[in-house]
C-alpha positions as a printed Julia matrix, in Angstrom:
255×3 Matrix{Float64}:
 -20.54  -26.07   -6.63
 -17.3   -27.28   -5.16
 -15.23  -30.08   -5.85
 -13.81  -32.29   -2.76
 -11.01  -34.03   -2.82
 -10.6   -37.72   -1.5
  -7.7   -38.27    0.09
  -5.88  -41.48    1.37
  -6.12  -41.62    5.04
  -2.72  -41.33    6.95
  -1.11  -41.52   10.37
   1.82  -40.08   11.21
   3.94  -39.99   14.01
   6.94  -36.87   13.64
   5.48  -33.79   12.64
   8.8   -32.09   12.52
   9.19  -31.24    8.9
   7.8   -28.32    7.41
   7.77  -29.94    4.3
   6.02  -32.95    5.06
   3.46  -30.99    6.82
   2.47  -29.01    4.14
   2.23  -31.43    1.99
  -0.03  -33.17    4.48
  -2.36  -30.18    4.73
  -2.15  -29.09    1.22
  -4.61  -27.18   -0.01
  -6.44  -28.97   -2.78
  -6.31  -28.63   -7.14
  -9.56  -26.81   -6.94
  -8.47  -23.63   -5.18
  -5.59  -22.57   -8.56
  -9.22  -22.57  -10.51
 -11.01  -19.95   -8.44
 -13.13  -22.12   -5.81
 -12.25  -21.59   -2.38
 -12.19  -24.23    0.72
 -12.57  -22.97    4.11
 -11.07  -25.08    6.68
 -10.93  -24.75   10.44
  -8.04  -25.43   12.39
  -9.75  -25.48   16.59
  -8.12  -27.22   19.59
 -10.08  -29.27   22.55
  -9.12  -31.0    25.46
 -10.66  -34.3    25.7
 -13.31  -33.5    27.46
 -14.59  -31.34   24.23
 -13.94  -27.73   25.9
 -11.98  -25.49   23.69
 -10.54  -23.29   26.12
  -8.52  -23.55   29.54
  -8.85  -20.33   31.6
 -10.5   -18.19   28.87
  -8.1   -19.12   26.24
  -7.09  -21.08   23.74
  -3.64  -20.87   24.33
  -3.85  -22.93   27.37
  -4.62  -26.23   25.21
  -1.56  -25.86   23.24
   1.7   -27.32   23.09
   4.99  -27.04   20.73
   3.6   -29.41   17.75
   0.56  -27.57   17.98
   1.95  -24.16   17.31
   4.03  -25.89   14.83
   0.75  -27.37   12.71
  -1.04  -23.53   13.8
   2.0   -22.26   11.98
   2.11  -24.26    8.9
  -2.05  -23.77    8.4
  -1.75  -19.89    8.61
   1.66  -20.11    5.87
  -0.15  -22.39    3.31
  -3.74  -20.44    3.55
  -4.61  -16.21    1.61
  -6.45  -15.53    4.66
  -7.47  -16.41    8.17
 -11.22  -15.79    8.93
 -11.6   -14.8    12.68
 -14.81  -13.42   15.37
 -14.4   -10.25   16.54
 -14.6   -12.0    20.07
 -11.55  -14.07   19.85
  -9.07  -11.22   18.19
 -10.18   -9.33   21.67
  -9.47  -12.18   24.17
  -6.72  -14.17   22.39
  -5.13  -10.88   21.51
  -5.12  -11.19   18.03
  -1.77   -9.51   15.42
  -1.46  -10.01   12.45
  -0.07  -13.16    9.87
   3.65  -13.1    10.02
   5.61  -14.43    7.13
   7.3   -17.09    7.29
  11.07  -17.92    5.1
  10.64  -21.5     4.85
   6.99  -20.84    2.82
   8.43  -17.79    0.98
   9.65  -19.44   -2.2
   6.02  -21.38   -2.33
   3.89  -18.75   -2.04
   5.91  -16.46   -4.39
   4.96  -19.46   -6.71
   1.84  -19.57   -5.87
   1.0   -16.0    -6.9
   0.45  -15.52   -2.74
   0.95  -12.33   -0.6
   4.31  -12.7     2.15
   1.51  -14.17    4.74
  -2.18  -14.11    4.81
  -4.78  -11.78    5.52
  -6.72  -11.14    8.79
 -10.07  -11.34    8.48
 -12.21   -9.78   11.59
 -16.12  -11.0    11.65
 -17.62   -8.33   13.91
 -21.48   -6.97   13.93
 -20.87   -4.07   16.6
 -17.4    -2.76   15.03
 -16.31   -2.85   18.68
 -12.18   -3.09   17.84
  -9.32   -1.33   19.11
  -7.96    0.65   16.02
  -4.54    1.44   17.1
  -3.74   -2.15   17.71
  -0.92   -3.71   15.9
  -3.49   -5.8    13.74
  -4.32   -2.18   12.14
  -1.48   -0.2    12.48
   1.14   -3.36   11.54
  -0.35   -5.74    8.65
   2.05   -7.15    6.16
  -1.34   -7.62    4.02
  -4.36   -4.48    4.7
  -6.79   -6.55    7.6
 -10.44   -6.83    6.14
 -13.31   -6.28    8.27
 -16.49   -8.38    7.79
 -19.34   -6.43    8.73
 -23.27   -6.17    8.38
 -25.21   -3.21    5.68
 -26.88   -1.33    8.51
 -23.49   -1.49   10.97
 -22.95    1.92   12.22
 -21.62    4.96    9.1
 -19.66    6.76   11.3
 -17.93    3.56   12.76
 -17.43    2.33    9.7
 -15.88    5.45    8.63
 -13.72    4.45   11.22
 -12.46    1.45   10.12
 -12.09    1.99    6.55
  -9.36    4.43    7.78
  -7.17    1.34    8.93
  -8.7    -1.56    7.44
 -10.74   -2.79    4.14
 -14.64   -2.86    4.92
 -17.04   -5.63    3.48
 -20.84   -5.3     4.76
 -22.91   -7.74    4.28
 -26.14   -8.55    5.58
 -28.8    -7.19    7.74
 -28.74   -7.62   11.56
 -26.26  -10.02   10.96
 -23.01  -10.7     9.05
 -24.23  -12.61    5.83
 -21.38  -15.44    6.0
 -22.41  -16.9     2.69
 -21.72  -13.87    0.79
 -18.6   -12.94    2.96
 -16.94  -15.97    1.82
 -17.88  -15.12   -1.83
 -16.64  -11.97   -1.6
 -13.01  -13.21   -0.15
 -12.99  -15.71   -3.06
 -13.77  -13.02   -5.58
 -10.43  -11.36   -4.06
  -8.48  -14.35   -5.0
  -8.09  -15.94   -1.82
  -9.58  -19.15   -2.46
  -7.19  -20.86    0.38
  -9.49  -19.75    3.62
  -8.62  -21.11    6.95
 -10.66  -20.14    9.9
  -9.77  -19.91   13.59
 -12.74  -19.73   14.82
 -13.86  -18.81   17.85
 -16.38  -21.54   18.29
 -19.14  -19.2    17.91
 -18.43  -17.92   14.43
 -16.93  -21.63   13.42
 -20.61  -22.67   14.57
 -22.34  -20.24   12.05
 -20.2   -21.07    8.93
 -20.62  -24.91   10.19
 -24.51  -24.47   10.15
 -24.61  -22.28    6.89
 -22.6   -25.68    5.1
 -19.6   -23.48    4.42
 -17.17  -25.59    6.44
 -14.93  -27.9     4.04
 -12.58  -29.1     6.24
 -12.05  -29.34   10.31
  -8.31  -29.4    11.5
  -8.62  -30.38   15.23
  -6.42  -30.69   17.66
  -7.05  -32.86   21.01
  -4.78  -32.25   23.98
  -4.44  -34.99   26.54
  -5.84  -32.9    29.17
  -9.41  -33.39   31.16
 -10.25  -29.62   31.84
 -13.87  -29.71   33.3
 -15.9   -26.49   33.55
 -18.4   -24.62   31.09
 -15.83  -23.78   27.82
 -17.38  -23.86   24.96
 -17.05  -26.71   22.58
 -15.01  -26.22   19.33
 -18.69  -25.53   17.89
 -20.32  -23.3    19.77
 -24.77  -23.07   19.8
 -24.19  -24.16   16.14
 -27.86  -24.71   14.66
 -27.24  -27.49   12.22
 -29.67  -28.37   10.06
 -28.85  -31.86   10.63
 -26.05  -33.98   11.62
 -22.84  -33.5     9.63
 -21.23  -36.69    9.43
 -16.84  -36.5     8.79
 -14.03  -38.48    7.51
 -10.59  -38.7     8.35
  -8.22  -38.3     6.16
  -4.59  -37.93    8.31
  -3.72  -38.45   11.9
  -0.58  -37.34   13.71
   0.36  -38.03   17.49
   3.06  -36.52   19.22
   3.74  -36.75   23.26
   0.16  -37.69   23.29
  -1.77  -34.95   21.29
  -3.82  -35.83   18.41
  -3.33  -33.99   15.04
  -6.92  -34.91   13.36
  -7.75  -33.7     9.51
 -11.22  -34.21    8.57
 -13.43  -33.58    5.55
 -16.91  -33.28    4.7
 -18.04  -36.19    2.06
 -18.84  -35.53   -1.25
 -22.25  -34.73   -2.01
 -24.1   -38.1    -3.35
């Protein structure tokens, strides 16, 4: 059973200090005992849309990008859907000098691994994500994925095969934790995040709210999530800068 942390809610006005941000977004102590913690980092407009002109970047700003970098720098692995990898032009996570000493002390690699969830294995294997990573990219797929495609991916990435017909996400999270990657971060997209939340795997949501009304038909941060019930979350920190709100919510402890 996972142990949940109970921090006190705070309000911050200036996310300028990397050290302060690292303290706000520190993972709970349980990750040092081999127990995984999965947080999500997403951005949305005031009307709930998770994309602008088809991309999340249009909703972002300087402070959002700074927090994005801090969350990556604290994590062991970044879990992301293949659709988002293709749409957003994902590249390998980079090492950040300001976090190098802390990562060494925690026994972490210089940068987090990127772990891609895909049923189809429709990936550009010549992309930098596979040719230039500091930590070898991981591809999570199904046990019945085409053998030829799996073999091609295995030449440039580590392959985790879990589930038949669809990726078994609880097994995927367990496989990542078995590698010692307990500080988990997902950047979605909305469909993957919906599946993780519906499966009861999401411990934390870091949601950036942009001061924009975008309209259109963009998905929400959880797209098509088949939730078994409404999930109440608990606000534990709030940062405001230039109209952007940076929220952090935790799943409450089980009764």
